[in-house]
Each structure stands twice: as C-alpha cells, then as structure tokens.
C-alpha positions in Angstrom: -67.8 -103.4 73.4 -69.9 -106.5 72.7 -71.0 -106.5 76.4 -72.2 -102.9 76.0 -74.2 -103.8 72.9 -75.8 -106.8 74.7 -76.8 -104.6 77.6 -78.3 -102.1 75.2 -80.2 -104.9 73.5 -81.6 -106.1 76.8 -82.6 -102.5 77.6 -84.3 -102.1 74.3 -86.3 -105.3 74.8 -87.5 -104.0 78.2 -88.3 -100.6 76.8 -90.4 -102.3 74.1 -92.2 -104.4 76.8 -92.9 -101.2 78.8 -94.5 -99.4 75.9 -96.6 -102.4 74.9 -97.8 -103.0 78.5 -98.6 -99.3 79.0 -100.5 -99.1 75.7 -102.7 -102.1 76.5 -103.2 -100.9 80.1 -104.3 -97.3 79.4 -106.7 -98.5 76.8 -108.3 -101.1 79.1 -108.3 -99.0 82.3 -111.7 -97.6 83.2 -111.7 -93.8 83.8 -114.3 -94.3 86.5 -111.9 -96.4 88.5 -109.2 -93.8 88.1 -111.6 -91.1 89.3 -112.3 -93.3 92.4 -108.5 -93.6 93.1 -108.1 -89.8 92.7 -110.8 -89.2 95.3 -108.8 -91.5 97.6 -105.7 -89.3 97.1 -103.7 -91.4 94.7 -101.3 -89.1 92.9 -100.4 -91.6 90.1 -104.1 -92.1 89.4 -104.5 -88.3 88.9 -101.8 -88.4 86.2 -103.2 -91.6 84.7 -106.7 -90.0 84.5 -105.1 -87.1 82.5 -103.5 -89.6 80.2 -106.9 -91.4 79.6 -108.4 -88.0 78.7 -105.7 -87.5 76.0 -105.7 -91.1 74.9 -104.9 -90.4 71.3 -101.8 -88.4 72.0 -100.4 -90.9 74.5 -101.1 -93.9 72.3 -99.0 -92.1 69.6 -96.2 -91.8 72.2 -96.5 -95.6 72.8 -96.4 -96.3 69.1 -93.3 -94.1 68.7 -91.6 -95.8 71.6 -92.3 -99.3 70.3 -91.1 -98.3 66.8 -87.8 -96.8 68.1 -87.2 -99.8 70.4 -87.8 -102.3 67.6 -85.5 -100.4 65.2 -82.8 -100.2 67.9 -83.0 -103.9 68.4 -82.4 -104.5 64.7 -79.5 -102.0 64.7 -77.7 -103.0 67.8 -79.0 -106.4 68.8 -78.4 -108.5 65.7 -74.8 -107.4 65.2 -74.0 -107.8 68.9 -75.3 -111.4 69.0 -73.8 -112.2 65.6 -70.4 -111.0 66.9 -70.8 -113.2 70.0 -71.6 -116.3 67.9 -69.0 -116.0 65.2 -66.0 -117.3 67.3 -67.9 -120.6 67.8 -68.2 -121.0 64.0 -64.4 -120.7 63.3 -64.0 -124.6 63.3 -66.0 -124.6 60.1 -62.7 -123.9 58.3 -63.4 -122.9 54.7 -66.8 -121.8 55.9 -65.2 -119.1 58.0 -65.4 -115.5 57.0 -68.4 -114.6 54.9 -70.2 -118.0 55.3 -69.8 -118.0 59.1 -70.9 -114.4 59.3 -74.0 -115.2 57.4 -74.9 -118.0 59.7 -74.3 -115.9 62.7 -76.5 -113.1 61.4 -79.3 -115.7 60.8 -79.0 -117.1 64.3 -78.9 -113.7 65.8 -82.1 -112.7 63.8 -83.9 -115.7 65.3 -82.8 -114.9 68.8 -83.7 -111.2 68.6 -87.1 -112.1 67.0 -87.8 -114.5 69.9 -86.8 -112.0 72.5 -88.8 -109.3 70.9 -91.9 -111.4 70.5 -92.0 -113.2 73.8 -90.5 -110.6 76.3 -91.2 -107.5 74.3 -94.7 -108.2 73.1 -96.6 -111.2 74.4 -95.6 -111.2 78.0 -96.2 -107.5 78.7 -99.6 -107.7 76.8 -100.8 -110.5 79.1 -99.5 -108.7 82.1 -101.3 -105.5 81.2 -104.6 -107.3 80.6 -104.4 -109.2 83.9 -103.0 -106.4 86.1 -104.4 -103.4 84.3 -104.6 -101.1 87.3 -101.1 -101.8 88.6 -99.5 -101.4 85.2 -101.4 -98.2 84.5 -100.3 -96.6 87.8 -96.7 -97.8 87.4 -96.4 -96.6 83.8 -98.1 -93.2 84.3 -95.0 -91.1 85.2 -92.5 -92.7 82.8 -94.9 -92.6 79.9 -95.7 -88.9 80.7 -92.0 -88.1 80.8 -91.4 -89.7 77.4 -94.5 -88.0 76.0 -93.1 -84.6 77.0 -89.7 -85.4 75.6 -91.0 -86.7 72.3 -93.9 -84.3 71.9 -92.5 -82.4 68.9 -91.9 -85.6 67.0 -95.3 -87.0 68.0 -97.0 -83.8 66.8 -95.3 -83.9 63.4 -96.0 -87.6 62.9 -99.7 -87.2 63.9 -100.1 -84.2 61.6 -98.6 -86.1 58.6 -100.8 -89.1 59.4 -104.0 -86.9 59.6 -103.1 -85.2 56.4 -102.7 -88.5 54.6 -106.1 -89.7 56.0 -107.7 -86.5 54.7 -106.2 -87.1 51.3 -108.2 -90.4 51.2 -111.4 -88.4 51.9 -111.7 -89.4 55.5 -111.7 -87.6 58.8 -109.1 -88.6 61.4 -110.7 -90.6 64.3 -109.6 -90.4 67.8 -109.5 -93.6 70.0 -111.5 -92.0 72.7 -114.3 -91.2 70.3 -114.8 -94.9 69.4 -117.8 -96.2 71.3 -119.7 -99.5 71.5 -123.1 -99.6 69.7 -126.1 -100.5 71.9 -126.2 -104.0 70.3 -122.5 -104.5 71.2 -123.1 -103.4 74.8 -126.2 -105.7 75.0 -124.0 -108.6 73.8 -121.4 -107.8 76.3 -124.0 -107.9 79.1 -125.5 -111.2 78.0 -122.1 -112.9 77.5 -120.3 -111.6 80.7 -121.8 -113.5 83.6 -119.1 -112.7 86.1 -119.0 -109.7 88.4 -122.6 -108.4 87.7 -125.7 -109.2 89.7 -128.1 -111.3 87.5 -131.1 -109.1 88.4 -129.1 -106.0 87.4 -127.9 -107.6 84.2 -131.4 -108.5 83.3 -132.6 -105.0 83.9 -129.8 -103.5 81.7 -130.6 -105.9 78.9 -134.3 -104.9 79.1 -133.2 -101.2 78.8 -131.3 -102.0 75.6 -134.3 -103.9 74.3 -136.6 -100.9 74.6 -135.5 -99.4 71.3 -136.9 -102.6 69.6 -140.2 -102.7 71.5 -143.4 -101.1 70.3 -146.6 -100.2 72.0 -148.1 -103.3 70.5 -145.6 -105.4 72.5 -146.4 -104.0 75.9 -150.0 -103.0 75.8 -152.9 -104.7 77.6 -155.3 -105.9 74.9 -158.7 -104.3 74.6 -160.3 -107.7 75.3 -158.5 -107.7 78.7 -159.3 -104.1 79.6 -162.3 -103.2 81.6 -164.0 -100.2 80.0 -166.7 -97.8 80.9 -169.3 -95.9 78.7 -169.6 -92.2 78.8 -173.4 -92.4 79.4 -173.0 -94.7 82.4 -174.2 -93.4 85.8 -171.8 -93.0 88.6 -173.4 -95.9 90.5 -173.0 -98.2 87.4 -169.4 -97.2 87.1 -168.7 -97.8 90.8 -170.2 -101.3 90.5 -168.2 -102.2 87.4 -165.0 -100.8 88.9 -165.6 -102.7 92.1 -165.9 -106.0 90.1 -162.9 -105.3 87.8 -160.4 -104.0 90.5 -158.4 -101.7 88.3 -157.3 -98.1 88.9 -157.9 -96.6 85.4 -160.6 -97.3 82.8 -160.9 -96.3 79.2 -164.2 -94.5 78.6 -166.0 -95.3 75.3 -168.9 -93.7 73.5 -172.3 -95.3 73.2 -171.2 -97.4 70.2 -168.2 -98.8 72.0 -165.8 -97.9 69.2 -164.5 -94.5 70.0 -162.4 -93.7 73.1 -163.6 -90.5 74.8 -160.9 -90.4 77.5 -160.2 -92.3 80.6 -161.3 -92.3 84.2 -159.3 -92.8 87.4 -160.9 -94.6 90.4 -160.1 -91.6 92.5 -162.6 -89.6 90.4 -165.4 -91.9 91.4 -164.3 -91.6 95.1 -164.4 -87.8 94.8 -168.0 -87.9 93.6 -169.0 -90.4 96.3 -167.4 -88.3 99.0 -169.0 -85.1 97.8 -165.8 -83.4 96.7 -167.1 -83.3 93.1 -170.5 -83.3 91.5 -171.3 -85.5 88.5 -174.1 -87.8 87.4 -172.5 -89.4 84.3 -169.0 -90.8 83.6 -168.6 -88.4 80.7 -168.4 -85.5 83.2 -165.3 -86.9 84.8 -163.2 -87.6 81.7 -159.4 -87.2 81.7 -157.5 -86.8 78.4 -155.2 -89.7 77.5 -152.4 -89.9 75.0 -153.3 -91.6 71.7 -150.6 -93.5 70.0 -150.3 -96.0 67.1 -149.4 -99.6 67.8 -146.1 -99.2 66.0 -144.9 -96.4 68.3 -141.7 -97.3 70.0 -141.8 -97.8 73.7 -139.0 -95.2 74.2 -140.9 -92.5 72.3 -144.1 -93.4 74.1 -142.3 -93.1 77.5 -140.9 -89.7 76.6 -144.3 -88.4 75.6 -146.1 -89.7 78.7 -143.4 -88.1 80.9 -143.4 -84.8 79.1 -147.2 -84.5 79.2 -147.5 -86.0 82.7 -150.2 -88.4 81.4 -149.9 -92.0 82.8 -152.3 -93.6 80.2 -151.9 -94.1 76.5 -154.7 -95.4 74.2 -153.2 -97.6 71.5 -154.9 -97.6 68.1 -154.4 -99.6 64.9 -153.5 -98.2 61.5 -157.2 -97.7 60.9 -157.7 -95.8 64.2 -159.4 -98.7 66.0 -158.9 -98.9 69.8 -156.9 -102.1 70.3 -155.1 -101.7 73.6 -154.0 -99.7 76.6 -150.5 -98.8 78.0 -149.9 -97.4 81.4 -146.7 -96.0 82.9 -146.5 -99.2 85.0 -146.4 -101.2 81.8 -143.4 -99.2 80.6 -141.7 -99.5 84.0 -142.2 -103.3 83.9 -140.3 -103.4 80.6 -137.3 -102.4 82.6 -137.6 -103.9 86.1 -139.8 -106.9 85.3 -143.2 -107.8 86.5 -144.6 -105.5 89.2 -147.4 -106.9 91.3 -149.8 -105.1 93.7 -152.5 -106.4 96.0 -155.0 -106.9 93.2 -152.8 -108.9 90.9 -153.0 -112.7 90.8 -149.9 -114.4 91.9 -149.3 -116.0 88.5 -145.9 -115.0 86.9 -145.8 -114.7 83.1 -143.2 -117.4 82.9 -143.5 -120.2 85.5 -141.0 -123.1 85.6 -142.5 -126.3 86.8 -139.4 -128.5 86.7 -138.2 -131.1 84.2 -137.9 -128.3 81.6 -141.7 -127.7 81.6 -142.7 -124.1 81.6 -146.1 -122.4 81.9 -146.3 -119.2 79.9 -148.8 -116.4 79.6 -150.0 -116.3 76.0 -149.1 -112.6 75.7 -145.4 -113.2 76.4 -143.2 -112.2 73.5 -141.1 -114.9 71.8 -138.1 -112.7 72.3 -138.8 -112.5 76.1 -139.3 -116.3 76.2 -135.9 -116.8 74.6 -134.2 -114.3 76.9 -135.8 -115.4 80.2 -136.5 -119.1 79.7 -133.9 -119.9 77.0 -136.7 -121.5 74.9 -136.4 -120.7 71.1 -139.6 -120.9 69.1 -139.2 -119.9 65.4 -142.4 -118.4 63.8 -143.0 -118.9 60.1 -144.3 -115.3 59.8 -142.6 -112.2 61.1 -146.0 -110.8 62.3 -146.1 -113.6 65.0 -144.6 -112.1 68.1 -146.3 -113.8 71.1 -146.5 -117.3 72.4 -150.3 -117.4 72.0 -150.0 -116.1 68.5 -147.3 -118.6 67.7 -149.6 -121.5 68.8 -152.5 -120.2 66.8 -150.3 -119.8 63.7 -149.0 -123.4 64.0 -152.5 -124.8 64.5 -154.0 -122.5 61.9 -156.9 -122.0 64.2 -157.6 -120.8 67.8 -157.0 -123.8 70.0 -159.4 -125.3 72.6 -158.3 -126.0 76.1 -156.1 -129.1 76.2 -155.2 -128.9 72.5 -151.6 -129.3 71.7 -149.1 -129.0 68.8 -145.5 -130.2 68.4 -142.9 -127.8 66.9 -139.3 -126.7 67.3 -138.5 -129.4 69.7 -141.3 -128.7 72.1 -145.0 -129.6 72.7 -147.2 -126.6 73.3 -150.4 -127.3 75.3 -153.2 -124.7 75.6 -154.1 -124.9 79.3 -156.3 -121.7 79.5 -158.3 -120.4 76.6 -160.8 -117.5 76.5 -162.7 -117.3 73.2 -160.1 -116.8 70.4 -157.4 -115.9 72.8 -154.8 -118.3 74.2 -154.3 -117.1 77.8 -151.8 -119.6 79.0 -149.6 -122.2 77.4 -147.6 -125.1 78.8 -144.3 -125.7 76.9 -142.9 -129.2 77.3 -139.6 -130.5 75.8 -140.4 -133.3 73.3 -138.3 -135.8 75.2 -140.5 -135.2 78.3 -144.2 -136.3 78.7 -146.5 -133.3 78.9 -148.4 -133.1 82.1 -152.2 -132.9 81.8 -153.6 -129.5 82.0 -154.7 -128.4 85.5 -158.4 -128.6 86.3 -160.1 -125.3 86.5 
C-alpha cells in the first residue's frame, strides 16, 4: 500500500508541475505567434489560440489543478513518506511510538515541501519561460480536457470570487484586459536590445514620445522661416523663393505681424507658366492651420490629416506668429531626419569621436539624452533645447567660441546668429575641447 501512496505522490508532484508550467506558458505565449502557427496548419496551435482567447477561465482551471495537487500531496504524500521512514527510527527505543512518528512526520514534511517547490514549482516555471511555445502546444489538449471536466467547479468558484470582489466595491478584472501603459511599453523597448532592429526600436520610441511633444518642440522658428509679404509682386516673390530654396512660405501682412496664409512654390510656377493670373502674392494665398504652441503633436497631426492641410502656423499665447510646422516635420518626429536635395548635409547630432558631439541648438534635451546619451539638467522647466540650456547657464546669449562648463560637460557655441545659438559642441570635461571650426 505504501508503494501505491508513493506512486500517487510522484503523480501529484508531476500534475502540479504540469499546471504550473501551462499557467506560465499560456500567459507568456503571444497570440500573434499562435495565429501564425494556425495558418501553417498546426492543430494544437488552433486549440492554444482558443485558450488564449479565454485566458481568465483557463487560468482558473490551472489554479484549481494546482490547489488540488497541493492538497493531495499533503493528504497522501506526508503519511506515505512518514510510514516509509518510521521503521528506521525503531532503534530509538523509548523514543519509538509517538516520538518516532512525530520525527517521521517532520522529515516527510521537509521532503514533500522540497519536492513540491523544486519539481512542482520552480523547475516547470523555468521550463515554461524558456520553452514557451513547446510547453503551450504540449499542454493545450490536457489542459482543455481538465477544463471541460472541472468546468462546473470552476464556474462556481469564479462566481463566488467575483461576488466577493463586488462586495468590496470593485469590478472583477480579467487577465486578458490587463494592458501595458504607453510608458511601460516605451520602457520595454528601451531596455530590450535583443531581437529588434535598432532603427525600428528608435522609431517606436519616437512614436511613444509623440504624446509628450508639442508644436513648440517641432516647429521651425519664425527667425529661420523665409516669409513673403502679401503686397509683394510675383517677380519679387520668385526672387526671394529662389534665394531661400523652400517649398512653402508663410505670407505676412504689410506690418509683418499677422499671417495671411501661405504660398506654395507651385503657385508661383503656375503664374509664370500662364496657368494662373496674379500680380501680387496676396492673390495666391492658401489657408493654413493655426495652432497654439502648446498643441500636442498628435492632435496637430490629426487635424492636418483631417483637413488635408500640410502647413500649420504656430502662435504664442498672445497670438503672435512664432513658428511653422509642416507635415514633414511631424513625419521626422517618427522616422528621424529627412533630407532632400536642398538640405545641408549637417545632422542635428554629429559625433566627432572621443565623446565630442556637435549638436544643433534646436535639439531637445530629451532627444539629446535619447540619441546621444548625454544628460543635461536645466535649472528651469521652461528650458527644453540645447541652445536654450546654454543661454540659461550663461545668463546671456553667447558669442561664437564662448563656452560654459556644467553637468560634466563643456559646451562651446560654434555657430551663433544674433541671439540664437545655432550649433553647440559638447565635450566631456575630461577631454580637451577642440577649437571651433573656422567659418
């Protein structure tokens, strides 16, 4: 009889291991991979996909199986092992009987606990994590069979559990409804280097960053934008456009303060080719989107797509024209810098070796940390760009060649236009800053 109990104990340990392994495997298994296997004709994958679609119910089956196996181990395993050990304790003499039986029970408890923990819990968990697909496919049919057999019990237990949760004023949650937040997904992308192309990972991180970006972060500053006046003649506009080399131009009124609209280079070509008639720029105006500087990039993108307008004029809280955003600017927030034939071949972040980096003054501090792993900590939250950071540290707009040391780096202004810092060289403090290039 003892042999039967020992065999039953071994079986219960293996059953516990099965339920633990299947629980971890079906939670970790990706439904998309199962769908792929189904398309390849894998019958087990078809059942496993059905299980993943009813995850809450099948996890309850796993929990019931683990509980029953554990209770069975305590009921059969400990007495069986204790009965096996007791004969070896008979030489204790006066300690035989109740004393020997107590010692045997203690030893059997330790043995059962070790078997249950190592073989019934830890080993199957590791196996399921490392061989998720194989374990899921292997466990699909046995788990489904147990689920059908124990369904009435599972339904009763789930109903009681849900009723208890509702008594606490909460709604029962299903495992399949639990999702990662965007911040958690972003963290997973940045901390999981294996198995994902770096360029694709960078693109996905940029997508998650969109919700935190505003028009102010992506716009071209008014000081950098070539503008036209509404009262300009077509010839004057053609000359200015030829010198500037852009495709779209904001059109201002005579005072230069109010944006009337924008003009596409194609409009000028239409006039020159005779397809349209106009003598002044104001006659060719297109209507842009107007947005405040704190408008989120995502909201701006949706509005530009919905209205089929590729240009947004960005204004301050007082309504002043401060910048310009094109659809290309928004696309660059996802895929990175896009260059055409008219762009200068100067990347926003250029690594020169030895830890030295040349950076466009408009680069965001968050982008500098993400793309170059350089952390600069501004004293004011309003400081968002590298150029603004340098001005804030110096407490005045720098001159070309002026430098400042902070946060473990030396910042050198290598290109300055008026009050704007166009390009900054960032040098680690342990390295000697190279002299600014001659213009």
